[in-house]
C-alpha positions as CSV (number, residue, x, y, z in Angstrom):
1,M,65.6,78.2,162.5
2,I,68.4,78.1,159.9
3,L,71.7,77.8,161.6
4,R,74.5,80.2,160.5
5,P,77.6,78.8,162.3
6,F,80.1,81.0,160.5
7,W,78.6,84.1,162.0
8,I,78.2,82.6,165.5
9,E,81.8,81.6,165.5
10,R,82.7,85.2,164.5
11,I,80.7,86.6,167.4
12,E,82.2,84.2,169.9
13,K,85.7,85.0,168.7
14,A,85.0,88.7,169.0
15,W,83.8,88.2,172.6
16,S,87.1,86.6,173.4
17,E,88.8,89.9,172.5
18,A,86.3,92.5,173.9
19,P,83.0,92.5,175.9
20,I,80.9,94.2,173.3
21,V,80.1,93.0,169.8
22,W,78.5,95.6,167.4
23,L,76.6,93.6,164.8
24,C,75.8,95.8,161.9
25,G,74.2,95.1,158.5
26,V,71.3,96.4,156.4
27,R,67.7,96.0,157.5
28,R,66.4,92.4,157.3
29,C,69.7,90.8,156.6
30,G,69.1,88.5,159.6
31,K,70.7,90.3,162.7
32,T,67.8,89.6,165.0
33,T,67.5,85.9,163.9
34,L,71.2,85.5,164.4
35,A,71.0,86.9,167.9
36,E,68.2,84.5,168.7
37,E,70.5,81.6,167.5
38,L,72.7,82.3,170.6
39,G,70.1,80.4,172.6
40,P,67.5,81.5,175.1
41,E,69.1,79.5,177.9
42,R,72.2,81.9,177.9
43,T,70.8,85.1,176.4
44,L,68.6,87.9,177.6
45,Y,67.1,89.5,174.5
46,V,66.1,93.2,174.7
47,N,64.1,94.7,171.9
48,C,65.0,98.4,172.0
49,D,62.1,99.3,169.7
50,L,59.7,98.7,172.6
51,P,58.9,101.9,174.6
52,S,59.1,100.0,177.9
53,V,62.8,99.1,177.4
54,A,63.8,102.7,178.0
55,E,62.4,102.5,181.6
56,M,63.9,99.0,182.0
57,V,67.5,100.2,181.4
58,R,67.1,103.7,183.0
59,D,69.5,102.5,185.8
60,P,72.1,100.5,183.9
61,Q,73.8,99.2,187.1
62,L,70.5,97.8,188.4
63,F,69.7,96.3,185.1
64,F,73.0,94.4,184.7
65,R,73.1,93.4,188.4
66,S,69.7,91.8,188.0
67,C,70.6,90.0,184.8
68,D,70.8,86.3,185.3
69,K,72.1,85.4,181.8
70,P,75.7,85.6,180.6
71,V,74.8,87.3,177.3
72,V,72.6,90.4,176.8
73,V,71.4,91.3,173.3
74,F,70.3,94.9,172.7
75,D,68.5,94.7,169.3
76,E,68.3,98.1,167.5
77,I,70.1,99.8,170.5
78,H,70.2,103.2,168.7
79,Q,66.5,103.6,169.6
80,L,67.5,104.3,173.2
81,Q,68.2,107.8,174.4
82,D,71.7,107.2,175.8
83,P,73.1,103.8,174.4
84,T,76.7,104.7,175.0
85,R,76.3,105.0,178.8
86,L,74.5,101.7,178.9
87,L,77.1,99.9,177.0
88,K,80.1,101.5,178.9
89,I,78.7,100.6,182.3
90,G,78.0,97.0,181.1
91,A,81.5,96.6,179.8
92,D,83.4,98.3,182.6
93,L,81.4,97.2,185.7
94,F,80.1,93.8,184.7
95,P,83.1,92.1,182.8
96,H,81.5,88.6,183.2
97,I,78.6,89.7,180.9
98,R,79.0,89.6,177.1
99,I,77.0,92.1,175.1
100,L,75.7,92.0,171.5
101,A,74.3,95.3,170.2
102,T,72.8,95.5,166.7
103,G,72.1,98.3,164.3
104,S,72.1,99.0,160.6
105,S,75.0,101.4,160.5
106,T,78.4,101.8,161.9
107,L,78.3,102.8,165.5
108,A,79.7,106.2,165.0
109,A,77.0,107.2,162.5
110,S,74.5,108.1,165.2
111,S,74.9,111.3,167.2
112,K,73.7,109.4,170.2
113,F,77.1,107.6,170.4
114,R,79.3,110.3,171.7
115,D,81.9,107.6,172.6
116,T,82.6,104.9,170.0
117,L,83.7,102.5,172.8
118,T,87.3,102.2,171.6
119,G,88.9,99.1,173.2
120,R,85.6,97.7,174.5
121,K,84.0,96.5,171.3
122,R,84.5,94.6,168.1
123,T,82.5,95.2,164.9
124,I,81.0,92.4,162.7
125,H,79.4,93.3,159.4
126,L,76.6,90.8,158.6
127,V,76.3,90.5,154.8
128,P,73.5,88.8,152.9
129,V,73.5,85.0,152.7
130,L,76.9,83.7,151.6
131,W,77.8,81.1,149.1
132,D,78.8,78.8,152.0
133,E,75.2,79.1,153.4
134,L,73.2,78.1,150.4
135,A,72.9,74.5,151.4
136,A,71.6,75.5,154.9
137,F,69.0,77.7,153.3
138,G,68.0,75.0,150.8
139,V,68.4,77.2,147.7
140,E,70.3,77.0,144.5
141,L,72.8,79.6,143.3
142,P,70.6,81.1,140.5
143,R,67.8,81.7,143.0
144,R,70.3,83.4,145.3
145,L,71.5,85.7,142.5
146,F,67.9,86.5,141.4
147,H,66.2,86.9,144.8
148,G,69.2,88.3,146.6
149,G,70.5,87.3,150.0
150,L,68.1,88.9,152.5
151,P,66.5,85.8,154.1
152,P,62.9,86.9,153.7
153,A,63.3,87.6,150.0
154,L,65.5,84.6,149.4
155,L,63.0,82.2,151.0
156,A,59.9,83.8,149.4
157,T,58.0,81.5,147.0
158,S,58.3,84.0,144.2
159,K,60.1,87.3,143.6
160,S,57.6,90.0,144.5
161,P,58.5,93.6,143.5
162,S,56.7,94.8,146.6
163,I,59.3,93.3,148.9
164,Y,62.1,95.4,147.3
165,R,60.0,98.6,147.0
166,E,58.9,98.4,150.6
167,W,62.5,97.8,151.7
168,L,63.7,100.9,149.9
169,D,61.0,103.1,151.4
170,S,61.5,101.8,154.9
171,F,65.3,102.1,154.6
172,F,64.9,105.8,154.1
173,A,62.4,106.3,156.8
174,R,64.0,104.1,159.5
175,D,67.7,104.5,158.8
176,I,68.6,107.4,156.5
177,Q,66.2,110.0,157.7
178,R,66.7,109.2,161.4
179,L,70.5,109.0,161.2
180,F,71.3,111.8,158.8
181,G,68.3,114.1,158.7
182,F,67.8,113.9,155.0
183,R,64.3,115.1,154.1
184,D,63.8,114.5,150.4
185,M,63.1,110.8,150.0
186,N,62.6,111.0,146.2
187,R,66.0,112.6,145.7
188,F,67.7,110.1,147.9
189,N,66.0,107.1,146.4
190,A,66.8,108.4,142.9
191,L,70.5,108.4,143.8
192,F,70.3,105.0,145.5
193,E,68.6,103.4,142.6
194,Y,71.1,105.0,140.2
195,V,73.9,103.5,142.2
196,I,72.2,100.1,142.2
197,R,71.6,100.3,138.4
198,Q,75.3,101.2,137.9
199,S,76.4,98.6,140.5
200,G,79.8,97.1,139.8
201,G,80.9,100.0,137.6
202,Q,83.1,103.0,138.3
203,L,81.4,105.8,140.1
204,E,82.2,109.4,139.2
205,V,80.6,112.0,141.5
206,T,80.3,114.9,139.0
207,R,78.8,112.7,136.3
208,T,76.3,111.2,138.8
209,A,75.3,114.7,139.9
210,C,74.7,115.8,136.3
211,A,72.8,112.7,135.5
212,L,70.4,113.2,138.4
213,G,70.3,117.0,138.4
214,I,71.5,117.4,142.0
215,T,74.5,119.1,143.4
216,R,77.8,117.5,143.9
217,P,77.8,118.1,147.7
218,T,74.4,116.4,147.9
219,V,75.7,113.4,146.0
220,E,78.7,113.1,148.2
221,S,76.7,113.3,151.4
222,H,74.2,110.7,150.2
223,L,77.0,108.4,149.1
224,R,78.6,108.6,152.5
225,A,75.3,107.7,154.1
226,L,74.9,104.7,151.8
227,E,78.4,103.5,152.7
228,I,78.0,104.1,156.5
229,T,74.7,102.1,156.5
230,N,76.3,99.2,154.5
231,A,73.9,99.7,151.6
232,M,76.8,100.3,149.2
233,T,80.4,99.2,149.1
234,L,83.0,101.5,147.5
235,V,85.8,99.3,146.2
236,R,88.7,101.7,145.7
237,P,91.5,101.2,143.2
238,F,94.8,99.5,144.1
239,S,98.0,101.1,143.0
240,G,101.6,101.0,144.1
241,N,103.9,102.5,141.5
242,G,101.5,104.5,139.5
243,Q,102.5,103.0,136.1
244,N,99.5,104.0,134.1
245,E,97.1,102.8,136.8
246,I,93.7,104.2,137.8
247,I,94.4,105.6,141.3
248,K,91.3,107.6,142.2
249,M,87.9,106.4,140.8
250,P,86.2,103.8,143.0
251,K,83.7,101.1,141.9
252,A,80.4,101.1,143.7
253,Y,78.6,97.8,144.5
254,A,75.1,97.7,145.8
255,F,74.6,95.5,148.9
256,D,72.5,92.7,147.4
257,T,72.1,91.0,144.0
258,G,68.3,90.8,144.4
259,F,68.1,94.6,144.4
260,V,70.4,94.9,141.4
261,S,68.2,92.5,139.3
262,Y,65.0,94.3,140.6
263,V,66.1,97.8,139.8
264,R,67.6,96.8,136.4
265,G,64.4,94.9,135.5
266,W,66.2,91.6,135.0
267,D,63.2,89.3,135.3
268,P,63.9,86.5,134.4
269,L,67.7,86.5,134.5
270,R,69.5,85.9,131.2
271,H,72.8,84.1,130.9
272,D,74.7,87.4,130.4
273,D,73.3,88.7,133.7
274,L,74.8,85.9,135.8
275,G,78.4,86.9,135.6
276,H,77.7,90.4,136.8
277,L,75.7,89.2,139.8
278,W,78.3,86.5,140.5
279,E,81.0,89.2,141.0
280,H,78.8,90.8,143.7
281,L,78.5,87.4,145.5
282,V,82.2,86.9,145.5
283,L,82.7,90.4,146.9
284,E,80.4,89.5,149.8
285,Q,82.4,86.4,150.4
286,L,85.6,88.5,150.6
287,Q,83.9,91.0,153.0
288,A,82.9,88.2,155.3
289,Y,86.2,86.3,155.3
290,F,88.6,89.3,155.1
291,P,87.0,91.8,157.5
292,D,90.2,93.5,158.4
293,N,91.6,93.7,154.8
294,A,90.5,96.4,152.3
295,V,89.1,94.8,149.2
296,R,90.3,96.8,146.1
297,Y,90.3,96.5,142.4
298,W,93.1,97.2,139.8
299,R,92.8,98.8,136.4
300,D,95.2,100.5,134.1
301,K,94.6,103.3,131.7
302,A,94.3,100.8,128.8
303,G,91.2,99.3,130.4
304,R,92.8,96.1,131.7
305,E,91.3,95.1,135.0
306,V,91.6,92.7,137.9
307,D,88.2,92.3,139.7
308,F,89.5,92.3,143.3
309,V,92.9,92.7,145.0
310,I,93.7,92.1,148.7
311,E,96.9,93.1,150.3
312,R,98.2,90.3,152.5
313,R,101.5,91.6,153.8
314,R,104.2,93.8,152.6
315,D,104.9,93.4,148.9
316,E,102.4,90.6,148.7
317,V,98.9,90.9,147.1
318,D,96.3,88.4,146.1
319,A,94.4,88.8,142.9
320,I,90.9,87.5,142.4
321,E,89.1,87.2,139.1
322,C,85.4,86.2,138.9
323,K,83.9,84.3,136.0
324,W,80.5,82.6,135.7
325,D,82.0,80.7,132.8
326,Q,85.7,79.9,133.3
327,S,86.2,79.3,129.6
328,A,85.7,83.0,129.1
329,F,88.7,84.0,131.3
330,D,91.3,86.0,129.6
331,P,94.6,86.1,131.6
332,T,96.0,89.2,129.9
333,A,95.1,91.7,132.6
334,L,96.3,89.5,135.4
335,Q,99.6,88.9,133.6
336,V,100.1,92.7,133.3
337,F,99.2,93.1,136.9
338,R,101.7,90.5,138.0
339,G,104.4,92.3,135.9
340,Y,104.0,95.1,138.4
341,Y,103.3,93.1,141.5
342,P,104.8,89.6,141.2
343,N,104.2,88.3,144.7
344,G,100.9,86.8,145.9
345,R,98.3,84.2,145.0
346,N,96.0,84.2,141.9
347,Y,92.4,83.0,142.0
348,L,89.9,82.4,139.3
349,V,86.6,82.1,141.3
350,V,83.9,80.2,139.4
351,P,80.6,78.5,140.5
352,S,81.8,75.0,139.8
353,A,85.3,73.9,140.5
354,Q,85.0,71.0,142.9
355,P,87.7,70.2,143.9
356,S,89.9,73.3,143.2
357,Y,92.9,72.9,141.0
358,M,95.9,74.9,139.7
359,R,96.0,76.0,136.1
360,R,99.0,77.6,134.2
361,F,98.7,80.5,131.8
362,G,102.2,81.0,130.5
363,Q,104.3,81.8,133.6
364,L,101.2,82.5,135.6
365,E,99.8,80.0,138.1
366,V,96.1,80.4,138.9
367,M,94.0,78.5,141.4
368,V,90.6,77.8,139.9
369,C,88.1,77.5,142.8
370,E,84.7,78.2,144.3
371,P,84.3,81.0,146.8
372,S,84.6,78.6,149.7
373,E,88.3,78.5,149.0
374,L,88.6,82.2,149.8
375,K,89.1,81.6,153.5
376,G,91.7,84.1,154.6
377,P,95.3,83.4,155.7
């Protein structure tokens, strides 16, 4: 088993704040394996895909009373008929037990969750394998960018298109159709693959609808489903004083670099592809280490852009630029941005800057670093 201590620490910290942890993430990102890492000596693992489990938990009080482990894992809990009742009884009547429940989407996505368990739970979004975890998985960065960060694909001996095609089809059948009731798999997958192909670029709903020949409401509902199930991240623009800034149009990022290279037909990767995929990897690092901060981007109407922006505290924002080759960095956009928002830290995130160091561009100070330096406050 490959240990993932960052995520285990996140789970333990969340349990110190609430009795239930909702572990969400796309299919095959490693939720079940992570749950198993908690250890059989302290964990009762319940696979809710099994028909027998419904009978096992029919009487929640009896189930929890007979539990002889301090931790209960309900894997794919949305398969149960009334998961809310089970979780509420566990949290309210058995406070000595800690509960980990897993699912692909946000808890509120399923109609089965009539109560979102406010005050009783913390949510953790498990993203694909992080930069910090490459050594543990025994893989190099180019492989991570090409194969993606879903452990089965990352550790496969070669990149097989069937892995990605099967995932896309099962994602619709097991997540999208069940949660949202969409019936047209071809229409949904056409939109999803369009988003993956455009990943990292601005997403305009009307243009997307025209390109695919479907209605704007359909595009909007499908995009919401992709966001709720963590298959897509919408990075919305940052703006404060409206001085010629883009304020409405988000950028859409697919959940995994392996699917971006697969859908775009990037086999093998060329040097020009690496910077685009590197930006995705940095975004996942930010999502993992800044779960409570909205990650945004900044762009003005002249086309100058800062890759990512994170608000720290009042009147203080950090700016993050991503470059595969640091010699290609042009500080102009960052200098314009700091003319509007002078307070905060500046990062140039590159694949090789060990140790990190400060570099000056005119009056601008920038930390050149690897993603591991993006650790939060």
